[in-house]
Each structure stands twice: as structure tokens, then as C-alpha cells.
N, C-alpha and C positions, 0 to 999 in steps of 0.2 A: 124494579128488581127482575132479573132475568130468571127464567125457568129452565130446567134441564129435562123436562118431560112434556109430553103432549096432553092436552085435555082430551082424553079418549072419548068421553061422552059427547063432547061438542063435535069431534071429528066424525064419530059414527052418525050423529044427526046430519052432518054435512053431506055424507055420502049415502045416507038412507039405509044404513046397515043395522040390523038388530039381532044378528045371529050369534053363534058361539064365538068366544074370544080365546078359546084354547089354542095353543100354538101347534096347530095341525095343518096338513095340506089342504083340507077342506076350508079351513078358516082363511088361509093364504089365498086360495082361489077366490073366495067370496069377497074378500077385502079388495083385491086387485080389480076384480070386475066392477064392483060398486064405485071404487075410486075413479077408474077410467071413464065410467059413464056419468060421473057427477062433477068432477073438477076439471074444467077445460084447460087444455094446453093453450097458452097465449103469451104474447110478448109486448103488450101494450105499454107497460111501464118503461121498457127499454126505449121505445119511441118517444115517450113523454119525458125521458131523461130524469126519472125519479130515483134511479139506482135500484139495484136488486140486493136486498139484505137477506142473509142466509141463517141468521140466528133463529132459534126455535120460536122465540116470542114473535118475531117479524113474520115468520112463515105461518104461524097459527093465526095471527091477526089478519093477514092477507088472504090466505087460501081457505081458512075455516070461518073466522068471525065475519069478515067482509065479503065472503063468497066470491072471491076472485079466482083466477087461475094463475098459471105460471109455466115456466119451462123446466127443463130436466133438473137443473140444480135445485130448484124449489120443490118440484113435485116429488122427485125420488129421495131427496133429503128428508122431506116430511114423512114419506112412506117408510124410509129406513128406521126413523125413530118411533113411529107407530109400531112397527114390527118388533123392534127391540123391547119396547115397553110391554108388549104382550108376551115376551119370553122367547121370541124367535132368535136364532143365531144368524144374524144378518150382517153382511159386509158390503160396503160400497165399492163398485168396480169402475175403472176408467175405460172409456171407449172412444171411437171415432165414428161419427155418423157418416155413412157413405151411400145413401140411397141415390140411385141413378148417377153414380160417379164411376168413371173407369177405374180399374184396379191399379193403374199406374199413377193415379192421383192420390196424394196423401193429404187428407183433411186434418184439421186441428183436432187434438185429443181433448175435446170439450163436451163430452157426454158422460153422464154418470148413471148407473143403474144398480140394482141390488141383487146380490147372491144370497140365497137362503139355504143353509145346511140343515137338513131335516131327515131324521130317521135313516141316516147313512147315504142319502142322496143329496145332490145339489140342484137347486131350482133358481132360475133367473126371472126376476120381476122388474118390470119397467113400465112406468105410467107417464113417462116424459119424453116420448119421441114422436110427438105431434100426431098427424093423421095415421101413423103406423103403430101407435102404442098398443102392445098386446094386451088383451083383456083376460089373459090367464097366464100363470107362470109357465115357463118353458123348462122342461127337464134338461139338465146340462149333460146331454149325451150327443154324440156325433152321428149325423146321417140318419136321423129318425124323424119322419114327418109327424107332427103333433097337431092335433085339432085344438081349436079354441072357439069361444062363442062368435068370433069374427073370422079372420083369415087363418089358414094353416101356417105353421112355423117350423123351422128346423135350425139346427146348428151344424155347420160344416167346419172343417179345418183345412186350411191351405196356407202355404208360405209361413209356416210357424205361427199362425194366429188363427183365431176363431172368427167365424162370420155368423151373425144372426141374420137369417133370411126369412122373408115373407113370400107366400105364394099368392100372386095376383093373377087370377085367371089360370092359364097353363104355365106361367113363368115364375121362376124363383128370382127374387130381387134381394140384393144386399140391403140390410137396414143399418147395421153397424158392425165394426170389427173390434176385437178386444183380445188381450193376451191373458186375462185373468188377474191382472195386477190390481191391487187395491188402490183406490183413489183416496189419498190422505187429505186432511182438512186444508193444508196449504195448497195442494194441487187444485182442489175444488175452488178455493178463493181466487187463484190465478185464472183458472178457466172461466169462472163466472165474470171476473173483471174484464177479460178479453172479449168474451161473448157480448157483454152488455154495453161496452164502451168503445170498442174498436169500430171506426166508421166502415170498415170493410166486412164486418160481421153481417151475415144475412139477417140477423135479428134487428140490426140498426137500419136496414134498408127496406124491410117489408113488414106489412101487417100480417100476422098469422094467428089463427085460432083453429082448434080442432077438438072434437069430443066424440067418443064412441056412444052409441045408443043401445039400450038393452035389447032392441029388436034385431040386432045384427047389422045395423047400418052405421054410417059415420057421417058427420058434418065437418066440412073442411073449408076454411076461408084463407085466401091469400090475396091481399090487395083488393082489386076490383072483382075477384072471382070467388063465388060461393058455390059449393056443390054438396048435395045430399046424395050419398051413393050406398049401394049394397056392398058390404065388405066381401061377401063370398065370391062375387064375380066382377066387382067393380062397376056394375050397371048404375048409371047416373039416374036417380029418381027426380032430381030437380037441380037445375043450374041457373044461376042468376049472375048477370053482369051488373055490378054495383055502379051506379052513375052519380050518386050524391052522397054527401056526408051523412045526411039524415037517414038515408037508406042503410048505410053502414051501421049506424048506431042501432037501428031497428033490428038488423040481422044479429048483431052481437047480443042483443037482449033476448030475442026470440029463440035463437038456436044454441046459444052458449051461456045464457043466464048472466050476461055481463051488463051491468047498468053503467053507461058512460054518458056524461053530460052532452047535450046535442051540439054545444059549441066547441067540443074538443077538436084539436087539430094535431094530427100525428106526424106531420112533416113529409107525408107521402103525396106525390103529385095527384091532384084531383080529390084527395081525401083529407 
């Protein structure tokens, strides 16, 4: 039997949150921070060709009960329904991820995040953009630098669209672009299908994992490269070149809380 709501008690235990559940900005900030620091971004099921299910039962079983992670369609769809169950006015928005892509390149519209309308203002929450997932909601205003527990953020408007940007050291980098258009369920299903099954999708070609840490650092894995870095200035505290599958499994467990059988094969050369 399918459920239409999230087990909030289990979700809060998963993210280690025991504070207020009132639909306030303080609650939104706390939930986003705890979620981003507890549930890792990862694409392991794409590589293992298990399929990515987006119904609420599947999301709760995977991300909450089984303590796995996921990518944007899973992470932010779960967050959306948690917020709605708490009484927030939350809407899923469509976007294109464009980190370190030139402006003349058009990436697929395969990102989803959440807009929250609260006390006459709009806030943007996103726990599913990998090693750049913001750990605090961003106020939806243009050209205003905003602090967070990790990197500064801002929204700018160019070419009739908005750009979410992150400040890495002295430089502002695009994270994603969006128009404010709602991402309806059918668009979410199509985007999820393309992202998880198209052989040209980056998620089908690379092992990726990322998680923010409460101390202001981040852990990021891409294929054979693992880094633990400070978010404020990008300083790398630890870098590891992964040489064996067993070492990969150990890093997934120690730094991302992901328990993977040692004989797992992801289809990536060398891993």
C-alpha cells in the first residue's frame, strides 16, 4: 500500500534533528542544514542499473530506512514532501545545472529544487546539487550576497533567467540556472528517466558522492578522487587517489555512511 506522506519521526531521526517543527524560517534553516549534513548525494544505483524510483514509499525506504543517499530528484522530492507535511507552502522548480560550463552551452533541464513561500518572501532550498548543495535556504532576491554555514551564495538575473551562484574563494561560479517555472510530476519523471538511463548522462559514467559536514567542510568523491575540503576557501584538508575497489568501499562507508558490499562492481574502469 502506497503512502502519501513521510514518516516525519523516522526522517528527523535520520537527519539528527530534534528541534521545532513549526513552519518558520528557523525550522526551514535547521532542516536544510541537518539534511545536507546527513543524507549524502550519490548515484550508486544508477551505475548498478537498479532504477531510480520516485514514489514516496521508495524514497523513504532508500534515503531514510536504508540510510542511503540519492541525487536531486530523490533528495529534493523527499525534502519537498517533508516541508509540505510540516505546513510549508513549497513548490518544486525546474533548473539546469551549469557548474563550470560556459554560458553558450545549454545543459539539460534535469535539476529540481524547492521554493518556499514564507511570510511574504520566497526562499530557495536545495539539498541535491552534489558538492555544492547549499546548507541554508537562499532568499530569492537578486544581487545580494548571502552567508551560509558553508559558502556564500547569491542570485543574479541575466538573459531573462536567474542564476544561483556560489562564491569559491574570490570567484562567483554558476551552480544552476532557472526561470522560476514549476517542475510538474511528468517533467520530473522524464528528467529522472533521462538522467538515470541515458549512457551519455554524467551519472551513468561516473561514481559521485558528496556530503556537507557540520564543521563547515565538505567531502566529495568522483571516481578515483576523494577530497575533504574547507568550504569557506576551498582549502583541501585531505586528498586521496583511490587505487582499489576495497579502498573505494571503505571511503564510501567512512566519509558518506554508505555500506556497500566489497564485491560490488560499478562498471567504472579500475573500480
